[in-house]
C-alpha positions in Angstrom: 9.4 10.9 13.5 6.0 9.4 13.4 2.9 10.1 11.3 -0.7 9.7 12.4 -3.3 9.6 9.6 -6.8 10.3 10.8 -9.1 7.9 9.0 -11.8 6.9 11.5 -14.7 8.8 10.2 -17.8 7.3 8.4 -18.2 10.1 5.8 -22.0 9.9 5.7 -22.2 12.9 3.4 -20.6 10.8 0.7 -23.1 7.9 0.9 -23.5 5.6 -1.0 -19.8 5.8 -2.0 -18.6 5.4 1.6 -21.2 2.8 2.8 -18.7 0.0 2.3 -15.5 1.9 1.6 -13.6 4.4 3.8 -13.3 7.8 2.3 -9.4 7.9 2.3 -9.4 4.8 0.1 -11.7 6.3 -2.5 -9.7 6.9 -5.7 -8.6 10.4 -6.9 -6.8 10.5 -10.2 -6.4 6.7 -10.2 -5.2 6.1 -6.7 -6.6 6.2 -3.1 -6.6 9.6 -1.4 -4.4 8.3 1.4 -1.7 7.4 -1.1 -1.6 11.0 -2.3 -1.1 12.0 1.3 1.8 9.6 1.8 3.4 10.5 -1.5 3.5 14.2 -0.4 4.8 13.3 3.1 7.5 11.0 1.7 10.1 13.8 1.1 10.1 14.7 4.8 13.3 13.2 6.3 13.2 11.2 9.4 9.7 9.6 9.1 10.0 5.9 10.0 6.5 4.8 10.9 2.9 5.7 9.9 -0.1 4.9 12.0 -3.5 4.9 10.3 -6.2 5.2 12.9 -9.6 3.9 11.8 -12.7 2.2 13.1 -13.8 -1.4 13.5 -15.9 -1.3 10.3 -13.0 -0.1 8.0 -9.9 -1.6 9.7 -9.9 -4.7 7.4 -10.0 -2.4 4.4 -7.0 -0.5 5.6 -5.1 -3.6 6.5 -5.5 -5.0 3.0 -4.6 -1.7 1.5 -1.5 -1.3 3.7 -0.2 -4.7 2.7 -0.6 -3.9 -1.0 0.9 -0.5 -0.6 3.9 -1.7 1.5 4.7 -4.3 -1.2 5.2 -1.5 -3.7 6.4 1.3 -1.3 8.6 -0.1 1.5 9.8 3.3 2.7 7.4 3.4 5.7 6.4 0.9 8.3 2.5 1.2 8.4 0.4 0.2 11.4 -3.4 0.2 11.2 -4.9 1.1 14.6 -8.5 0.1 15.1 -10.1 2.4 17.7 -13.0 -0.1 18.1 -15.7 2.4 17.3 -18.6 1.1 15.1 -20.6 4.3 14.2 -20.9 8.0 14.9 -22.6 7.3 18.2 -19.4 5.8 19.8 -16.6 7.3 17.8 -13.6 8.7 19.8 -13.3 11.9 17.8 -10.2 13.1 15.9 -8.4 14.3 19.1 -9.5 11.1 20.9 -8.0 9.1 18.1 -4.7 10.9 18.3 -4.6 10.2 22.0 -5.6 6.6 21.3 -2.6 6.1 19.1 -0.2 7.8 21.4 -1.4 5.7 24.3 -1.8 2.2 22.7 1.3 2.4 20.5 3.5 4.0 23.2 4.6 6.8 20.9 7.5 8.7 22.3 8.6 10.8 19.3 7.8 13.8 17.3 4.5 13.4 15.5 2.9 14.7 12.3 -0.9 14.4 12.3 -2.8 14.6 9.0 -6.3 13.9 7.9 -6.5 11.0 5.4 -8.8 13.0 3.1 -6.5 16.1 2.8 -5.2 16.4 -0.7 -2.2 18.6 -1.6 -0.9 19.4 -5.1 2.6 20.0 -3.8 5.0 17.9 -1.7 5.4 18.7 2.0 9.2 18.6 2.5 9.3 22.3 3.5 6.7 21.6 6.2 9.1 19.1 7.7 11.9 21.6 7.6 9.7 24.2 9.3 8.8 21.8 12.1 12.4 20.9 12.8 13.4 24.5 12.9 10.7 25.5 15.3 10.8 22.5 17.5 7.3 23.6 18.6 3.8 22.8 17.5 3.1 23.8 13.9 -0.2 24.2 12.1 -0.5 24.3 8.3 -2.4 27.3 6.9 -4.3 27.7 3.6 -6.1 30.8 2.1 -9.5 29.7 1.0 -10.2 33.2 -0.3 -13.8 33.2 0.8 -15.1 34.4 4.1 -18.2 32.2 3.9 -16.1 29.1 3.4 -14.1 30.0 6.5 -17.2 29.5 8.6 -17.0 25.8 7.9 -13.4 25.7 9.1 -11.7 28.1 11.5 -10.4 31.7 11.8 -6.8 32.4 12.6 -4.5 35.3 13.2 -0.7 35.2 13.4 2.1 37.6 14.3 5.2 38.5 12.3 7.0 35.3 13.3 4.0 33.2 12.2 3.0 32.4 15.7 -0.8 32.0 16.4 -2.3 34.9 18.3 -5.9 34.0 17.7 -7.8 30.9 16.8 -11.5 30.2 16.7 -13.2 27.0 15.5 -16.1 27.5 13.1 -16.3 31.3 13.5 -19.6 33.1 13.0 -18.0 36.4 12.0 -14.5 35.7 10.4 -12.3 38.6 9.4 -9.6 36.6 7.5 -9.7 34.0 4.7 -6.8 32.1 6.2 -7.7 28.8 7.9 -5.8 26.1 9.7 -6.1 22.7 8.0 -5.7 19.2 9.3 -2.0 19.0 9.1 -0.2 19.4 12.4 3.2 18.9 14.0 3.5 18.1 17.7 7.1 17.6 19.0 7.8 14.9 21.5 7.9 17.3 24.4 4.3 18.4 23.9 2.6 15.0 23.7 1.8 15.1 27.4 -0.3 18.2 26.8 -2.5 16.2 24.4 -3.1 13.6 27.1 -3.8 16.5 29.5 -6.4 17.9 27.1 -8.3 14.6 27.0 -7.9 14.0 30.7 -9.5 17.3 31.5 -12.6 16.2 29.6 -12.3 18.7 26.6 -14.1 18.1 23.3 -12.4 15.1 21.7 -13.6 15.9 18.2 -12.4 18.5 15.6 -8.6 18.6 15.8 -8.7 22.4 15.5 -10.1 22.5 19.1 -6.8 21.1 20.3 -5.0 24.0 18.6 -7.4 26.4 20.2 -6.6 24.9 23.6 -2.8 24.7 22.9 -1.8 28.1 21.6 -2.4 30.2 24.8 -0.3 27.6 26.7 2.7 27.3 24.5 4.0 28.9 21.3 2.2 27.4 18.3 3.6 28.3 14.8 2.2 28.1 11.3 3.3 27.2 7.8 1.6 28.3 4.6 0.6 25.4 2.3 1.9 26.0 -1.3 -0.2 25.1 -4.4 -3.7 23.7 -4.0 -5.4 22.0 -1.0 -8.6 20.0 -1.1 -10.7 18.9 1.8 -12.9 16.1 0.4 -16.2 16.6 2.1 -18.8 16.1 -0.7 -19.3 14.4 -4.0 -18.8 17.8 -5.7 -15.3 18.3 -4.1 -14.4 14.7 -4.9 -15.3 15.2 -8.6 -13.4 18.5 -8.7 -10.3 16.9 -7.1 -10.5 14.0 -9.6 -10.4 16.5 -12.5 -7.7 18.7 -11.1 -5.4 16.0 -9.9 -6.0 14.0 -13.1 -4.7 17.0 -15.1 -1.7 17.4 -12.7 -0.8 13.7 -13.1 -1.1 13.9 -16.8 1.2 16.9 -16.8 3.9 15.1 -14.9 4.1 12.2 -17.5 
């Protein structure tokens, strides 16, 4: 199994913190966000390689980080993939970056896709178990408990088996506080559909759009995220995550 970590954004809302540092390498509770992501993925059995897809500006930062991280945590092979974008005007978009990694790295395996700025309080071993059981695409769900917040994300409905029956990116009139987050599983036999999505000229940004395209074409299941989830999109959420994850780390000592 392979992992693709999405880390090619420029995080302009966090300027000046991210002017010369990629958002996933900003520290939360004493270590870079992306290390929290990897630590929570580590219990999933079968992962043998991690691809961090980033841009030309931040590729050197991730290469230095990955060398340091691998020296202390040799569990994963880590490859940094530079998508050659230089700013928001020529970025490939999240789905474009997924396709870029699949194509340039000749990936022919089951794939977990996760945003490099997604923080989880709990480990993700059960997500891996769900993915193996379904052998179908899986989307992680989180209850944000606020209909206004949902408008920034997506609105989703599922049936009794957890299969997606409705998905809308950035809804104007959401009816549920459940949202799909940037943690996905695409089994090997569905990778050609990702290439098809791009080839057809669909929007290459916002990975939820890929889910919206996928679920009417093939069964797409869901998994509820336990504990807390943070999408670090502002200085306020970064500060809140630092406080909460700092307390969690202190409680584990």
